[in-house]
Kinemage of the C-alpha trace (Angstrom):
@kinemage 1
@onewidth
@group {chain A} dominant
@subgroup {mainchain}
@vectorlist {calphas} color= white
{ca met a 1} P 0.013 0.015 -0.012
{ca glu a 2} L 1.335 3.464 -0.937
{ca ile a 3} L 1.167 5.918 1.953
{ca lys a 4} L 1.498 9.513 0.842
{ca his a 5} L 0.278 11.524 3.783
{ca trp a 6} L 1.924 10.296 6.985
{ca lys a 7} L 5.476 10.022 8.175
{ca val a 8} L 7.504 8.496 10.952
{ca thr a 9} L 10.518 10.398 12.238
{ca asn a 10} L 13.950 8.775 11.815
{ca glu a 11} L 14.381 8.283 15.572
{ca asp a 12} L 11.112 6.311 15.808
{ca lys a 13} L 11.308 4.287 12.591
{ca pro a 14} L 13.619 1.511 13.929
{ca asn a 15} L 11.122 0.699 16.703
{ca leu a 16} L 7.941 0.753 14.593
{ca asn a 17} L 7.290 -2.738 13.243
{ca leu a 18} L 4.317 -2.365 10.870
{ca thr a 19} L 3.827 -6.136 10.630
{ca glu a 20} L 2.716 -6.346 14.284
{ca ser a 21} L -0.560 -5.209 15.840
{ca lys a 22} L -0.360 -2.010 17.810
{ca thr a 23} L -2.301 0.027 20.337
{ca val a 24} L -2.817 3.401 18.710
{ca phe a 25} L -3.866 6.733 20.287
{ca cys a 26} L -5.433 9.625 18.340
{ca ser a 27} L -6.997 12.757 19.832
{ca phe a 28} L -8.815 15.775 18.412
{ca thr a 29} L -11.497 18.396 19.110
{ca tyr a 30} L -14.703 17.554 17.304
{ca ile a 31} L -17.787 19.661 16.674
{ca thr a 32} L -18.700 18.928 13.046
{ca pro a 33} L -17.687 16.352 10.417
{ca asn a 34} L -15.017 18.647 8.976
{ca tyr a 35} L -12.280 18.114 6.409
{ca ser a 36} L -9.450 18.040 9.008
{ca ile a 37} L -10.973 15.167 11.023
{ca leu a 38} L -11.800 13.271 7.892
{ca phe a 39} L -8.238 13.649 6.602
{ca val a 40} L -6.799 12.277 9.835
{ca leu a 41} L -9.241 9.391 10.236
{ca asn a 42} L -8.789 8.382 6.628
{ca glu a 43} L -4.993 8.237 7.074
{ca leu a 44} L -5.405 6.433 10.404
{ca lys a 45} L -7.404 3.723 8.582
{ca lys a 46} L -4.513 3.286 6.124
{ca phe a 47} L -2.112 2.902 9.038
{ca val a 48} L -4.353 0.358 10.753
{ca asp a 49} L -4.650 -1.638 7.527
{ca leu a 50} L -0.846 -2.085 7.628
{ca thr a 51} L -0.651 -3.081 11.270
{ca lys a 52} L -3.222 -5.945 11.367
{ca asp a 53} L -5.687 -6.002 14.281
{ca ser a 54} L -4.415 -2.817 15.926
{ca lys a 55} L -6.549 -1.443 18.736
{ca ile a 56} L -7.461 2.254 18.357
{ca phe a 57} L -8.137 4.589 21.269
{ca ile a 58} L -9.797 7.835 20.189
{ca val a 59} L -10.018 10.775 22.635
{ca leu a 60} L -12.434 13.584 21.833
{ca trp a 61} L -11.382 16.763 23.586
{ca asp a 62} L -14.900 17.715 24.667
{ca met a 63} L -13.408 20.261 27.106
{ca asn a 64} L -12.116 22.174 24.056
{ca thr a 65} L -15.360 21.727 22.177
{ca leu a 66} L -17.407 23.244 25.010
{ca ser a 67} L -15.219 26.360 25.079
{ca asn a 68} L -15.068 26.771 21.295
{ca pro a 69} L -16.560 30.038 19.905
{ca tyr a 70} L -18.420 28.110 17.177
{ca phe a 71} L -19.973 25.766 19.765
{ca lys a 72} L -21.004 28.757 21.886
{ca arg a 73} L -22.719 30.236 18.843
{ca leu a 74} L -24.655 26.984 18.395
{ca cys a 75} L -25.755 27.240 22.046
{ca gly a 76} L -26.665 30.878 21.686
{ca ser a 77} L -28.784 30.221 18.604
{ca gly a 78} L -30.665 27.432 20.366
{ca ile a 79} L -29.347 24.693 18.034
{ca val a 80} L -27.574 23.109 21.042
{ca lys a 81} L -29.822 22.903 24.092
{ca asp a 82} L -27.990 20.284 26.164
{ca pro a 83} L -24.138 20.307 25.913
{ca lys a 84} L -23.819 16.799 27.406
{ca glu a 85} L -26.326 15.359 24.887
{ca phe a 86} L -24.515 17.237 22.116
{ca met a 87} L -21.133 15.676 23.050
{ca asp a 88} L -22.678 12.165 23.423
{ca asn a 89} L -24.076 12.587 19.920
{ca arg a 90} L -20.627 13.611 18.654
{ca val a 91} L -19.165 10.449 20.126
{ca asn a 92} L -21.782 8.373 18.320
{ca glu a 93} L -21.185 10.355 15.136
{ca ile a 94} L -17.409 9.693 15.200
{ca arg a 95} L -18.102 6.027 15.856
{ca lys a 96} L -20.387 5.871 12.823
{ca ile a 97} L -17.859 7.757 10.674
{ca met a 98} L -15.152 5.232 11.618
{ca leu a 99} L -17.484 2.327 10.780
{ca ser a 100} L -18.235 3.922 7.412
{ca leu a 101} L -14.477 4.158 6.729
{ca gly a 102} L -14.145 0.419 7.355
{ca phe a 103} L -12.786 0.340 10.925
{ca glu a 104} L -13.728 -2.858 12.754
{ca lys a 105} L -16.127 -1.913 15.625
{ca ser a 106} L -14.386 -4.311 17.962
{ca asn a 107} L -11.006 -2.683 17.303
{ca phe a 108} L -11.666 0.912 18.472
{ca ser a 109} L -12.935 2.721 21.504
{ca ile a 110} L -13.892 6.406 21.935
{ca tyr a 111} L -13.438 8.423 25.143
{ca lys a 112} L -14.189 11.986 26.229
{ca ser a 113} L -11.219 13.923 27.579
{ca ser a 114} L -13.274 15.137 30.551
{ca asp a 115} L -13.668 11.504 31.722
{ca leu a 116} L -9.979 10.810 31.192
{ca trp a 117} L -9.045 14.003 33.027
{ca lys a 118} L -11.087 12.909 36.102
{ca arg a 119} L -9.272 9.573 36.249
{ca phe a 120} L -5.958 11.340 35.731
{ca ile a 121} L -6.605 13.683 38.712
{ca asn a 122} L -8.009 10.955 40.989
{ca tyr a 123} L -5.318 8.344 40.324
{ca ser a 124} L -3.945 7.478 43.780
{ca lys a 125} L -1.079 5.046 43.170
{ca arg a 126} L 1.357 7.798 42.227
{ca asn a 127} L 1.194 11.560 41.830
{ca ile a 128} L 0.895 11.685 38.030
{ca phe a 129} L -0.503 15.222 38.174
{ca gln a 130} L 2.670 16.455 39.833
{ca glu a 131} L 4.716 14.705 37.161
{ca phe a 132} L 2.646 16.432 34.494
{ca tyr a 133} L 3.079 19.827 36.197
{ca ser a 134} L 6.836 19.351 36.405
{ca val a 135} L 6.968 18.724 32.629
{ca leu a 136} L 4.846 21.818 31.908
{ca ala a 137} L 7.214 23.865 34.099
{ca gln a 138} L 10.152 22.979 31.811
{ca leu a 139} L 8.427 23.726 28.488
{ca lys a 140} L 9.247 27.184 27.061
{ca ile a 141} L 6.294 28.945 25.447
{ca asn a 142} L 8.458 30.619 22.825
{ca asp a 143} L 9.504 27.158 21.519
{ca phe a 144} L 5.932 26.304 20.567
{ca thr a 145} L 4.526 29.419 18.862
{ca glu a 146} L 2.776 27.252 16.273
{ca asn a 147} L 0.318 26.298 19.025
{ca val a 148} L -1.710 29.527 19.087
{ca lys a 149} L -3.905 28.584 22.026
{ca val a 150} L -2.576 28.269 25.564
{ca ser a 151} L -5.005 25.394 26.074
{ca his a 152} L -3.045 23.408 23.470
{ca leu a 153} L 0.073 23.728 25.628
{ca val a 154} L -1.863 21.743 28.243
{ca gln a 155} L -3.804 19.407 25.964
{ca ile a 156} L -0.962 18.175 23.750
{ca pro a 157} L 1.500 17.244 26.554
{ca leu a 158} L -1.405 15.617 28.405
{ca asp a 159} L -1.967 13.339 25.400
{ca ile a 160} L 1.506 11.853 25.937
{ca phe a 161} L 0.694 11.255 29.649
{ca phe a 162} L -2.557 9.657 28.633
{ca cys a 163} L -0.753 7.312 26.266
{ca asn a 164} L 1.706 6.183 28.971
{ca tyr a 165} L -0.864 5.753 31.747
{ca phe a 166} L -4.012 4.766 29.818
{ca his a 167} L -3.653 1.208 31.090
{ca glu a 168} L -3.776 2.593 34.655
{ca phe a 169} L -6.828 4.761 34.023
{ca tyr a 170} L -8.707 2.142 32.002
{ca pro a 171} L -7.383 -1.298 33.063
{ca glu a 172} L -10.683 -2.738 31.853
{ca asp a 173} L -9.749 -1.735 28.278
{ca val a 174} L -5.982 -2.091 27.868
{ca ser a 175} L -3.210 -3.821 29.835
{ca gln a 176} L -0.114 -1.804 28.830
{ca pro a 177} L 0.890 1.728 27.721
{ca ile a 178} L -0.364 2.737 24.333
{ca glu a 179} L 2.403 2.207 21.776
{ca val a 180} L 1.694 4.667 18.974
{ca ala a 181} L 0.308 8.200 18.847
{ca phe a 182} L -1.195 9.191 15.511
{ca leu a 183} L -0.805 12.924 15.189
{ca gly a 184} L -2.858 15.559 13.449
{ca lys a 185} L -1.764 19.089 12.724
{ca asp a 186} L 0.928 21.015 14.715
{ca lys a 187} L 1.483 18.463 17.467
{ca glu a 188} L 4.788 16.690 16.696
{ca lys a 189} L 7.217 19.225 18.276
{ca leu a 190} L 5.300 19.425 21.574
{ca tyr a 191} L 4.695 15.667 21.682
{ca lys a 192} L 8.405 15.027 21.232
{ca ser a 193} L 9.463 17.568 23.866
{ca thr a 194} L 7.003 16.136 26.395
{ca arg a 195} L 8.257 12.621 25.727
{ca glu a 196} L 11.908 13.684 26.125
{ca leu a 197} L 11.191 15.408 29.452
{ca met a 198} L 9.319 12.380 30.760
{ca ile a 199} L 12.390 10.225 30.004
{ca lys a 200} L 14.715 12.829 31.525
{ca glu a 201} L 12.659 12.934 34.748
{ca gly a 202} L 12.536 9.162 34.933
{ca phe a 203} L 8.738 8.913 34.488
{ca ile a 204} L 9.180 6.569 31.483
{ca lys a 205} L 12.209 4.507 30.456
{ca gln a 206} L 11.957 4.667 26.653
{ca lys a 207} L 10.463 6.796 23.901
{ca asn a 208} L 6.812 6.042 24.235
{ca pro a 209} L 4.533 6.436 22.395
{ca leu a 210} L 6.114 6.187 18.950
{ca leu a 211} L 4.910 9.099 16.792
{ca val a 212} L 3.229 8.858 13.394
{ca glu a 213} L 2.397 12.235 11.885
{ca val a 214} L -0.099 13.142 9.165
{ca asp a 215} L 1.445 15.610 6.691
{ca leu a 216} L 0.775 19.186 7.535
{ca phe a 217} L -2.040 20.756 5.551
{ca ala a 218} L -3.208 24.372 5.521
{ca ser a 219} L -5.855 25.390 8.021
{ca leu a 220} L -9.158 26.456 6.523
{ca leu a 221} L -10.414 28.018 9.720
{ca tyr a 222} L -12.777 30.882 8.955
{ca asn a 223} L -15.135 32.591 11.380
{ca asn a 224} L -14.186 29.938 13.997
{ca asn a 225} L -15.499 27.176 11.711
{ca leu a 226} L -14.096 24.591 9.254
{ca pro a 227} L -15.525 23.209 5.979
{ca glu a 228} L -17.689 20.181 6.682
{ca trp a 229} L -19.888 17.810 4.754
{ca asn a 230} L -23.224 19.465 5.602
{ca met a 231} L -22.203 22.628 3.750
{ca lys a 232} L -23.243 23.678 0.276
{ca lys a 233} L -20.595 24.328 -2.369
{ca arg a 234} L -21.030 28.097 -2.071
{ca glu a 235} L -20.293 27.809 1.684
{ca ile a 236} L -17.125 25.829 0.945
{ca lys a 237} L -16.201 28.586 -1.503
{ca asp a 238} L -16.493 31.225 1.305
{ca phe a 239} L -13.723 29.419 3.194
{ca ile a 240} L -11.359 29.092 0.218
{ca val a 241} L -11.708 32.665 -1.066
{ca asn a 242} L -11.512 34.307 2.398
{ca ile a 243} L -8.361 32.501 3.565
{ca glu a 244} L -4.875 33.385 2.466
{ca leu a 245} L -3.481 30.298 0.765
{ca ser a 246} L -0.371 29.868 -1.325
{ca ser a 247} L -0.307 27.683 -4.395
{ca lys a 248} L 1.702 25.181 -2.344
{ca asp a 249} L -1.009 25.168 0.373
{ca val a 250} L -3.723 24.531 -2.195
{ca leu a 251} L -1.735 21.739 -3.874
{ca thr a 252} L -1.220 20.012 -0.503
{ca leu a 253} L -4.989 20.163 0.165
{ca leu a 254} L -5.666 18.873 -3.301
{ca ser a 255} L -3.291 15.951 -2.726
{ca phe a 256} L -5.721 14.805 0.016
{ca thr a 257} L -8.923 15.488 -1.877
{ca cys a 258} L -8.226 14.919 -5.564
{ca ser a 259} L -9.550 11.779 -7.209
{ca lys a 260} L -7.383 10.044 -9.858
{ca glu a 261} L -9.766 11.338 -12.563
{ca asn a 262} L -9.336 14.938 -11.399
{ca leu a 263} L -5.603 14.586 -11.122
{ca ile a 264} L -5.523 13.584 -14.734
{ca lys a 265} L -7.564 16.708 -15.574
{ca leu a 266} L -4.881 18.767 -13.871
{ca gly a 267} L -2.378 17.150 -16.169
{ca gly a 268} L -0.606 14.535 -14.074
{ca ser a 269} L -0.772 11.679 -11.641
{ca glu a 270} L 0.651 13.552 -8.650
{ca leu a 271} L 0.674 16.995 -7.112
{ca asp a 272} L 4.292 17.737 -6.450
{ca tyr a 273} L 4.598 21.537 -6.029
{ca glu a 274} L 7.885 22.064 -7.794
{ca lys a 275} L 6.962 19.816 -10.742
{ca phe a 276} L 3.576 21.464 -11.036
{ca cys a 277} L 5.125 24.942 -11.195
{ca gln a 278} L 7.552 23.724 -13.884
{ca asn a 279} L 4.849 22.061 -15.988
{ca tyr a 280} L 2.121 24.677 -15.464
{ca pro a 281} L 3.743 28.102 -14.918
{ca asn a 282} L 0.546 29.901 -15.944
{ca lys a 283} L -1.730 28.098 -13.445
{ca asn a 284} L -2.003 30.667 -10.729
{ca thr a 285} L -3.397 30.423 -7.150
{ca tyr a 286} L -6.848 31.607 -8.305
{ca phe a 287} L -7.095 28.722 -10.795
{ca leu a 288} L -6.019 26.227 -8.153
{ca lys a 289} L -8.490 27.568 -5.590
{ca glu a 290} L -11.334 27.057 -8.078
{ca val a 291} L -10.174 23.465 -8.545
{ca leu a 292} L -9.911 22.996 -4.740
{ca ile a 293} L -13.486 24.243 -4.194
{ca glu a 294} L -14.848 21.590 -6.561
{ca asn a 295} L -12.691 18.788 -5.226
{ca leu a 296} L -13.102 19.588 -1.513
{ca phe a 297} L -16.908 19.681 -1.871
{ca asp a 298} L -16.928 16.326 -3.691
{ca tyr a 299} L -14.458 14.837 -1.223
{ca leu a 300} L -16.651 15.758 1.777
{ca gln a 301} L -19.769 14.487 0.068
{ca ser a 302} L -18.079 11.125 -0.663
{ca phe a 303} L -17.639 10.664 3.110
{ca lys a 304} L -21.188 11.699 3.839
{ca ile a 305} L -22.520 9.127 1.335
{ca lys a 306} L -20.578 6.372 3.093
{ca tyr a 307} L -21.794 7.616 6.462
{ca asp a 308} L -25.465 7.716 5.397
{ca ala a 309} L -25.173 4.178 3.976
{ca ile a 310} L -24.452 2.853 7.520
{ca gly a 311} L -28.003 3.613 8.616
{ca ser a 312} L -29.210 5.046 11.903
{ca asp a 313} L -29.279 1.925 14.085
{ca ile a 314} L -27.342 2.035 17.360
{ca glu a 315} L -24.285 -0.223 17.102
{ca glu a 316} L -24.036 -3.005 19.674
{ca glu a 317} L -21.076 -2.241 21.902
{ca ile a 318} L -19.578 -2.451 25.383
{ca val a 319} L -20.845 0.567 27.342
{ca asn a 320} L -18.848 2.328 30.077
{ca ile a 321} L -21.065 3.451 32.919
{ca leu a 322} L -19.652 6.602 34.535
{ca asn a 323} L -22.723 7.995 36.200
{ca glu a 324} L -24.129 6.902 39.574
{ca lys a 325} L -27.694 7.581 38.478
{ca glu a 326} L -27.299 5.459 35.314
{ca ile a 327} L -25.959 2.425 37.158
{ca met a 328} L -28.761 2.662 39.732
{ca glu a 329} L -31.461 2.877 37.026
{ca ile a 330} L -29.959 0.066 34.936
{ca gly a 331} L -29.537 -2.004 38.091
{ca lys a 332} L -33.221 -1.594 38.948
{ca val a 333} L -34.181 -3.102 35.592
{ca leu a 334} L -31.530 -5.832 35.328
{ca arg a 335} L -31.974 -7.172 38.846
{ca ser a 336} L -35.076 -8.922 37.499
{ca lys a 337} L -34.298 -12.370 36.113
{ca ile a 338} L -36.995 -11.876 33.472
{ca ala a 339} L -35.455 -8.618 32.233
{ca leu a 340} L -31.993 -10.161 32.199
{ca lys a 341} L -33.243 -13.140 30.156
{ca ile a 342} L -34.996 -10.796 27.691
{ca val a 343} L -31.648 -8.967 27.112
{ca phe a 344} L -29.907 -12.281 26.432
{ca leu a 345} L -32.642 -13.381 24.043
{ca ser a 346} L -32.811 -10.011 22.186
{ca asp a 347} L -30.449 -10.977 19.381
{ca gly a 348} L -32.629 -9.785 16.521
{ca thr a 349} L -34.240 -13.183 15.839
{ca arg a 350} L -37.238 -13.132 18.224
{ca asn a 351} L -40.241 -10.863 18.768
{ca thr a 352} L -42.172 -10.289 21.956
{ca thr a 353} L -44.547 -13.211 21.357
{ca gln a 354} L -41.689 -15.619 20.724
{ca ile a 355} L -39.830 -14.521 23.854
{ca ser a 356} L -42.984 -14.825 25.960
{ca lys a 357} L -43.375 -18.443 24.760
{ca glu a 358} L -39.726 -19.229 25.406
{ca leu a 359} L -39.774 -17.787 28.938
{ca lys a 360} L -43.338 -19.083 29.582
{ca lys a 361} L -44.554 -15.622 30.622
{ca ser a 362} L -47.526 -13.602 29.399
{ca ile a 363} L -47.084 -11.133 26.543
{ca ala a 364} L -48.179 -8.383 28.959
{ca thr a 365} L -45.362 -9.267 31.376
{ca ile a 366} L -42.750 -9.406 28.631
{ca ser a 367} L -43.992 -6.085 27.211
{ca met a 368} L -43.693 -4.436 30.604
{ca tyr a 369} L -40.033 -5.443 30.990
{ca thr a 370} L -39.307 -4.707 27.320
{ca asn a 371} L -40.574 -1.150 27.758
{ca ala a 372} L -38.332 -0.703 30.813
{ca leu a 373} L -35.301 -2.034 28.853
{ca lys a 374} L -36.045 0.237 25.886
{ca lys a 375} L -36.285 3.232 28.193
{ca gln a 376} L -32.746 2.522 29.405
{ca gly a 377} L -31.527 2.158 25.804
{ca leu a 378} L -30.573 -1.491 26.353
{ca ile a 379} L -32.704 -2.951 23.583
{ca lys a 380} L -34.643 -1.718 20.544
{ca val a 381} L -37.488 -3.004 18.318
{ca leu a 382} L -36.486 -3.608 14.726
{ca ser a 383} L -38.738 -2.751 11.796
{ca asp a 384} L -39.934 -6.388 11.615
{ca gly a 385} L -40.900 -6.415 15.293
{ca lys a 386} L -37.858 -8.403 16.486
{ca leu a 387} L -36.045 -7.307 19.635
{ca lys a 388} L -32.327 -6.433 19.366
{ca arg a 389} L -29.761 -5.481 22.014
{ca asn a 390} L -28.124 -2.063 21.744
{ca ile a 391} L -25.173 -3.187 23.893
{ca lys a 392} L -22.798 -6.147 24.143
{ca gly a 393} L -22.136 -5.502 27.816
{ca ile a 394} L -21.557 -2.993 30.594
{ca lys a 395} L -18.317 -1.894 32.270
{ca val a 396} L -18.031 -0.087 35.573
{ca asn a 397} L -14.697 1.027 37.101
{ca phe a 398} L -15.164 1.304 40.890
{ca glu a 399} L -11.607 2.487 41.611
{ca phe a 400} L -12.281 6.010 40.308
{ca gly a 401} L -15.838 6.283 41.613
{ca leu a 402} L -18.910 7.396 39.696
{ca asn a 403} L -20.135 10.846 38.725
{ca lys a 404} L -23.195 12.053 40.594
């Protein structure tokens, strides 16, 4: 497989065996299905395809999302009424995007940074927070001017700590430190510096995680928003024409978005900047921007088509219970042997009548428990009337306690 858009630094290459399965970490802020996230996830899928049966750990920085100006506008306009529900929906949306890209649902898990942060703070076996603070104290702000937000100077180093201690925070999900961090834009320098300081301070013994970086591409941030697949072509155009982009920036973006057919229309099979300038000296930035508008719109729509083809059913999965109220309510339902048996039998092959016969209970009794299970989101009724579980199982970590 030819990989054009990600790289491994020379210092990490000798330790990265792509023939072995890996545990892989990837984090980002997510509000909408935008081009940046789709670029990264698409490249992550290529990496996973090389490293058979790798386990992926995605962290959504919901803390960043909730403080983002665009998100606040959504709240102010009434589009977002419940921030928690909004973030839960984003988690489900990312899960569905990954499924539409071909990720195996058993090979990836998604976490919110706010939940990870709580476990990080409450970890009692060693003072990891003090270790983190001591690393921050040694980082010089002037060395990381590419990270324009102060919050990034906290978020990005914390990712490296998460990788090294994820197995301590989530022992139910992984048994050792995460081996690879898959990087998006503008993270490599700060990731490396954090890793070096952790080794220097004796917090870790070797360079962990190994770093795989997606090629840098120009930011299309405009009015605190990014191009995403729910936008019309004229909206995509607003981003491209209002952002200062060089020909090289546009060609890099085209290298992600261009189909083979459109590359041929541009006159070649690749988008190497220097070669392009030599072959097409009269193709200016304006021309390239027009081409980018068309290709970026088509590229985003191609992802949306795959996403829509997945359907709207809830995927069966292992659910982490983090909330005290949730576990009490689920416990009230599942303490009944009848309800528990209904969950086991709800595999999509039986309807209420069939389950009532199998359990030798009245349809009214089965319906009563079925309604309670549906209310908790544990099962659903398919279009043909059959009952189907929404979950494979439930996990509760008692060491860190439960949210009220």
